[in-house]
C-alpha positions as CSV (number, residue, x, y, z in Angstrom):
1,M,136.8,6.7,114.1
2,P,134.5,8.9,116.5
3,A,131.3,9.4,115.5
4,F,129.7,12.2,114.0
5,S,126.1,13.5,115.2
6,N,122.8,12.6,113.4
7,R,122.1,16.3,112.6
8,V,125.4,16.7,110.8
9,M,125.1,13.4,109.2
10,A,121.6,14.4,108.0
11,L,122.7,17.9,106.3
12,Q,122.5,17.7,102.7
13,P,125.3,19.6,100.7
14,S,123.9,23.3,99.1
15,A,123.1,22.6,95.6
16,T,124.0,26.3,94.7
17,I,127.6,25.8,96.2
18,A,127.9,22.7,94.7
19,T,126.9,24.4,91.3
20,A,129.4,27.4,91.6
21,M,132.3,24.8,93.1
22,R,131.8,22.7,89.6
23,A,131.6,25.9,87.6
24,R,134.9,27.3,89.3
25,A,136.9,24.1,88.9
26,L,135.7,23.6,84.7
27,K,136.7,27.5,84.6
28,A,140.3,26.7,86.5
29,E,140.4,23.7,83.5
30,G,140.1,26.7,81.1
31,K,136.5,26.2,80.2
32,P,134.3,29.4,79.1
33,V,132.1,28.9,82.0
34,I,129.4,31.4,82.9
35,S,128.2,31.3,86.1
36,L,124.3,32.5,86.7
37,A,124.2,30.1,89.8
38,L,124.8,32.6,93.3
39,G,122.7,35.6,94.4
40,Q,125.9,37.8,94.3
41,P,125.3,41.0,93.3
42,D,128.1,42.1,90.9
43,F,128.3,45.4,92.2
44,S,131.0,47.3,94.2
45,T,129.8,48.4,98.3
46,P,128.9,51.7,98.3
47,E,131.9,53.8,98.9
48,V,129.9,55.5,102.1
49,A,130.0,52.3,103.7
50,I,133.5,51.7,102.9
51,A,134.9,55.2,103.9
52,A,132.8,54.4,107.1
53,A,135.0,51.1,108.0
54,H,138.2,52.7,107.1
55,Q,137.9,55.6,109.6
56,F,136.6,53.3,112.3
57,A,139.2,50.6,111.9
58,S,141.9,53.6,111.7
59,K,140.9,54.6,115.3
60,G,141.7,51.1,116.7
61,D,139.4,50.9,118.8
62,M,138.7,46.7,117.8
63,G,137.0,45.6,121.1
64,Y,134.3,43.1,121.4
65,P,131.2,44.3,120.2
66,P,127.6,44.2,122.2
67,V,126.6,41.1,121.0
68,D,123.0,42.7,119.8
69,G,124.4,45.1,117.7
70,H,126.7,48.3,117.8
71,P,124.3,51.6,119.2
72,L,125.1,53.2,115.8
73,L,123.5,50.3,113.6
74,K,120.4,49.9,116.1
75,R,119.8,53.8,115.7
76,A,120.0,53.3,111.8
77,V,117.9,50.1,111.6
78,Q,115.4,51.9,113.8
79,K,115.3,54.3,111.3
80,K,115.1,52.6,108.7
81,F,112.1,50.5,109.4
82,L,110.2,53.4,111.0
83,K,110.9,55.3,107.1
84,E,110.9,52.3,104.7
85,N,108.6,50.1,106.8
86,H,106.4,51.8,108.7
87,L,107.6,49.6,111.6
88,A,108.7,51.4,114.9
89,Y,110.8,49.0,117.3
90,E,113.0,50.1,120.3
91,L,116.4,49.3,120.5
92,D,115.9,46.4,122.4
93,E,113.5,44.8,119.6
94,I,116.2,44.8,117.7
95,T,119.2,43.1,117.0
96,I,121.9,42.5,114.4
97,G,123.6,39.2,113.1
98,N,126.6,37.7,111.0
99,G,124.1,38.0,107.8
100,A,120.2,37.4,107.8
101,K,121.1,33.6,107.6
102,Q,122.6,34.0,111.7
103,L,119.1,35.5,112.8
104,I,117.0,33.0,110.7
105,F,118.9,30.2,113.2
106,N,118.6,31.8,116.0
107,A,114.9,32.0,115.7
108,F,114.8,28.9,114.9
109,M,117.0,27.3,118.0
110,A,115.5,29.2,119.9
111,T,112.2,28.5,120.0
112,V,111.3,25.4,117.8
113,E,110.9,21.9,119.2
114,K,111.2,18.3,117.7
115,G,108.1,17.9,116.0
116,D,107.1,21.6,115.4
117,E,106.1,22.5,111.7
118,V,107.6,25.4,109.8
119,V,105.4,26.1,107.1
120,I,107.6,27.4,103.8
121,P,106.2,28.8,100.9
122,A,107.8,26.6,97.9
123,P,110.0,27.1,96.1
124,Y,111.8,28.6,98.6
125,W,115.6,29.0,99.9
126,V,117.7,26.3,100.9
127,G,118.2,27.7,104.0
128,Y,114.8,27.1,105.7
129,P,114.1,23.4,104.9
130,L,117.6,23.0,106.6
131,A,117.7,25.5,109.3
132,A,114.0,24.4,110.8
133,G,115.4,20.5,110.2
134,L,118.1,21.2,112.5
135,F,116.6,21.8,115.5
136,G,113.7,19.1,115.2
137,G,111.2,21.2,113.6
138,V,109.1,19.2,110.1
139,P,108.7,21.4,107.3
140,R,105.9,21.6,105.5
141,Y,105.1,23.4,102.1
142,A,102.9,25.8,100.8
143,L,102.5,25.6,97.2
144,C,103.0,28.8,94.7
145,Q,102.1,28.1,91.3
146,E,103.5,29.2,88.3
147,Q,99.9,30.2,86.7
148,D,99.8,32.5,90.3
149,G,103.1,33.9,89.4
150,F,104.6,32.1,91.7
151,R,102.5,34.3,94.9
152,L,101.4,33.0,98.0
153,T,97.8,32.5,98.3
154,A,95.9,32.4,101.1
155,E,94.3,28.9,100.4
156,A,97.6,27.6,99.6
157,L,99.0,28.8,102.7
158,Q,95.3,27.6,104.8
159,K,96.1,24.0,103.8
160,E,99.2,23.5,105.7
161,L,98.7,25.4,108.4
162,S,97.8,23.7,111.7
163,P,98.1,23.3,115.5
164,A,101.6,21.9,115.2
165,T,102.5,25.3,113.0
166,K,105.6,26.9,115.1
167,W,106.5,28.9,112.1
168,V,105.7,31.0,109.1
169,V,108.0,31.5,106.7
170,L,106.7,34.6,104.0
171,N,110.1,35.6,102.1
172,F,108.8,38.2,99.4
173,P,110.6,39.0,96.8
174,N,111.1,35.7,96.4
175,N,114.6,33.6,95.9
176,P,114.3,31.9,93.7
177,T,111.5,33.2,91.9
178,G,111.1,36.9,92.1
179,A,107.6,36.7,93.1
180,V,106.2,39.4,95.2
181,T,102.8,39.6,97.2
182,S,100.0,42.6,96.5
183,L,98.8,44.5,99.5
184,E,96.1,41.9,98.8
185,D,97.7,38.8,99.2
186,M,98.8,40.0,102.1
187,H,95.6,41.6,103.9
188,N,94.6,38.0,103.2
189,I,97.7,36.0,104.3
190,A,97.1,38.2,107.5
191,D,93.7,36.7,107.5
192,V,94.5,33.2,107.4
193,L,97.2,33.8,110.2
194,R,95.2,35.1,113.0
195,R,93.5,31.6,112.9
196,F,96.4,30.5,114.3
197,P,97.9,32.4,117.2
198,Q,100.4,29.8,118.9
199,S,102.3,30.5,115.4
200,W,105.6,32.9,115.0
201,I,105.8,34.8,111.6
202,M,109.1,35.3,109.6
203,C,109.1,37.9,106.9
204,D,112.2,37.8,105.4
205,E,112.5,41.2,103.5
206,I,115.9,40.7,102.0
207,Y,115.2,41.6,98.6
208,E,112.8,44.5,99.1
209,H,114.6,47.6,97.6
210,L,114.7,44.6,94.3
211,I,111.4,45.5,92.8
212,Y,110.2,46.9,89.3
213,E,107.7,48.3,87.5
214,G,106.0,50.6,89.8
215,V,105.7,47.2,92.3
216,E,105.3,48.2,96.1
217,H,106.8,46.2,99.0
218,F,104.6,46.0,102.1
219,S,106.1,44.6,105.5
220,L,103.3,42.2,107.3
221,A,104.4,43.9,110.7
222,A,102.8,47.3,109.1
223,I,99.5,46.3,107.8
224,A,98.4,43.7,110.2
225,P,100.0,45.7,113.3
226,D,97.3,43.0,115.6
227,L,100.0,40.4,114.4
228,K,103.5,42.3,115.2
229,E,103.8,40.7,118.5
230,R,104.0,37.8,116.7
231,I,106.2,38.7,113.4
232,L,110.2,38.7,113.0
233,T,111.1,41.1,110.1
234,L,114.3,40.3,108.8
235,N,116.7,42.2,106.3
236,G,120.0,42.7,105.7
237,V,122.9,45.3,103.4
238,S,124.0,42.2,101.5
239,K,121.5,42.5,98.3
240,A,120.5,45.9,97.6
241,Y,123.6,47.3,98.8
242,A,125.9,44.6,97.2
243,M,128.0,44.2,100.7
244,T,127.1,40.3,101.1
245,G,131.1,39.6,102.6
246,W,130.4,42.2,105.1
247,R,128.1,39.7,106.7
248,V,125.7,41.9,108.4
249,G,121.7,41.3,108.6
250,F,119.4,42.9,111.1
251,A,115.9,42.1,112.4
252,G,113.0,43.5,114.6
253,A,110.8,42.0,116.4
254,P,109.0,41.8,119.9
255,A,111.9,42.3,122.7
256,K,111.3,38.8,124.5
257,L,112.1,36.8,120.9
258,I,114.9,39.2,120.2
259,K,116.4,38.7,123.7
260,A,115.9,35.0,123.2
261,M,117.9,34.7,120.1
262,V,120.9,37.1,121.2
263,K,121.2,34.7,124.5
264,I,121.4,32.3,121.5
265,Q,124.0,34.5,119.7
266,G,125.9,35.3,122.7
267,N,126.7,31.8,123.5
268,S,128.0,31.1,119.3
269,T,129.3,33.6,117.4
270,S,129.0,36.8,119.9
271,G,128.7,40.2,118.2
272,V,129.1,41.2,114.6
273,C,132.5,42.5,113.2
274,G,132.7,46.3,114.4
275,V,133.8,47.2,111.2
276,S,130.8,45.9,109.2
277,Q,128.8,47.1,111.4
278,V,129.7,50.9,111.0
279,A,130.0,50.1,107.2
280,A,126.3,48.7,107.2
281,A,125.0,52.0,109.1
282,A,126.7,54.1,106.6
283,A,124.7,52.7,103.9
284,L,121.5,52.7,105.5
285,E,121.6,56.4,105.8
286,E,123.8,57.7,103.0
287,A,123.5,55.0,100.2
288,S,120.2,54.7,98.5
289,E,121.2,56.6,95.6
290,Q,123.7,53.7,94.9
291,V,120.6,51.2,95.7
292,G,118.6,53.4,92.6
293,V,121.3,53.1,90.4
294,M,122.0,49.3,91.0
295,R,117.8,49.1,90.6
296,E,117.4,50.3,87.4
297,S,120.3,47.9,86.3
298,Y,119.3,44.7,87.9
299,A,115.7,46.3,85.7
300,R,118.1,46.5,82.8
301,R,119.3,43.1,82.9
302,R,115.6,41.6,83.7
303,A,113.8,42.8,80.4
304,L,116.7,41.7,78.7
305,V,116.9,37.8,79.9
306,L,113.3,37.8,79.5
307,R,113.3,38.7,75.9
308,A,116.3,36.4,75.0
309,L,114.5,33.2,77.2
310,K,110.9,34.1,75.1
311,E,112.6,33.1,72.2
312,I,113.4,29.9,73.1
313,K,110.7,27.3,72.5
314,G,110.8,24.4,74.5
315,V,111.1,26.3,78.4
316,S,108.7,28.8,80.1
317,C,109.4,31.8,81.5
318,T,107.0,34.2,84.4
319,E,107.8,37.6,84.3
320,P,109.4,38.1,87.9
321,K,108.5,41.5,89.8
322,G,111.3,41.8,92.5
323,A,114.9,40.3,93.3
324,F,117.4,39.1,90.5
325,Y,115.9,35.8,89.3
326,I,114.1,34.1,87.1
327,Y,112.7,30.6,87.3
328,L,112.8,28.9,84.2
329,G,110.4,26.2,83.3
330,I,111.4,22.9,81.7
331,K,108.7,20.8,81.2
332,D,109.1,20.4,77.6
333,C,112.5,19.2,77.7
334,L,112.3,16.2,80.2
335,G,112.6,13.0,78.4
336,K,114.8,14.5,75.6
337,K,118.7,14.0,75.0
338,T,121.6,15.8,74.6
339,R,123.4,16.3,71.7
340,V,126.8,16.0,72.5
341,G,126.9,13.6,75.9
342,Q,123.5,11.8,74.6
343,Q,122.1,12.0,78.2
344,V,118.4,11.8,78.3
345,I,116.9,14.3,80.5
346,K,115.2,12.9,82.6
347,T,115.0,15.7,85.9
348,D,116.2,19.3,85.8
349,K,119.2,18.5,87.8
350,D,120.1,16.5,84.8
351,F,119.1,19.6,82.6
352,A,121.1,21.9,84.6
353,T,124.2,19.5,84.8
354,A,124.3,18.9,81.0
355,L,124.0,22.2,80.8
356,L,126.8,23.1,82.5
357,E,128.8,20.6,81.1
358,E,128.2,20.8,77.4
359,E,127.3,24.8,77.2
360,F,129.3,25.6,80.6
361,V,126.5,27.7,81.9
362,A,125.8,27.3,85.4
363,M,122.1,27.2,87.0
364,V,120.4,25.7,89.7
365,H,117.7,23.1,89.4
366,G,114.5,23.5,90.8
367,A,114.5,20.2,92.9
368,A,117.2,22.1,95.5
369,F,114.4,25.1,95.9
370,G,111.2,22.5,96.6
371,Y,109.6,22.9,93.2
372,S,110.7,21.3,89.6
373,P,111.1,21.0,86.7
374,Y,112.9,24.6,87.0
375,L,115.9,26.1,87.1
376,R,117.1,29.1,88.7
377,L,118.8,32.0,86.7
378,S,120.4,34.6,88.7
379,Y,121.1,38.0,86.8
380,A,123.2,39.5,88.9
381,T,125.9,39.6,86.1
382,D,127.2,41.9,83.6
383,D,124.8,42.4,80.1
384,A,127.2,40.2,77.9
385,S,127.5,37.5,79.9
386,L,123.8,37.5,80.2
387,T,123.6,37.6,76.6
388,E,125.9,35.3,76.1
389,A,124.5,32.8,78.8
390,C,121.3,33.0,77.3
391,L,122.4,32.4,73.0
392,R,123.9,28.7,75.5
393,I,121.1,28.1,76.5
394,K,119.1,28.5,73.8
395,R,121.3,26.5,71.7
396,F,121.1,23.7,74.2
397,V,117.9,23.7,74.0
398,E,116.8,23.7,70.2
399,N,119.8,20.8,69.7
400,L,117.7,18.3,72.4
401,Q,116.4,15.3,70.1
């Protein structure tokens, strides 16, 4: 058989997807599986977005969409950035992708050379180092400590930056920890980044609307306008608007970077489905009330899960200020043996595997996010499932020997 590329052979399977697949397989066998593995909102897409998509599709205007995005959506994104983030972008400084993930790939493919360093706060979403590595980049990790609420400190970031740094990735509110950065944090981070003018800065703000207890979200390009010419501000409609399957992400950045990213996209997938773009535009302009309703539900679920987890001896639980994840510490569970399978828990992966096989609760192990021993719990599901899942986690931990 002809050989595969070193690039694809080096790719590791997604732990999140692998966990979800095993959970589905067990469920197909009739097991009472509760999956807390995916960052998948359990709400329906806002009606206004569905109606706009239906109306557009009914017209039959289904030609190739512009590679950089439908003007209707680009204008909606422009208004959104100005109103919500205090960022003024011209239309040629905005582009649309098949989800924010494609825009990350486009940006790295357009800029990263072999050996370039990409600094990523850890714990991290798995896609950042994967994309950087595909194009020859070398990931470096700025550790965010539990005692700091998993916030990124200027000191931790400073340690990893060097003249070889091509990109710095900032993802707050954070996946997988739910951590947010304060205004003071952002100013301190900006001070550090000013010392490394050769580096691009990626601000992934996909969870910006999912913040709690009066916490505010701050866009770096707005509070440090002198850095704006180096910043790629990423967002999309997947999380806040419950539109994961519509596959629409958007970004604002200097026109030269946007042009390079569009060139990459034009030679890969081309433009995003027009129906999805029209739906996304309607969501951005008319669905803020639904976002508020979803946020209130997430806040209630967050409180429910935190109360339940804090009753479990042997785990630690830092209160997240954003997103819909809890990063559960299991250090005190290591070295113990499961009651049912008599398996010794040596790693967080062992814990996650045994929890799924013995109690049928699916969560993703922390090693997948570059920070152990933890597990990521997604509370983007219904109250009854969350309550039952926490009871099972409690039983599992208490039965460790």
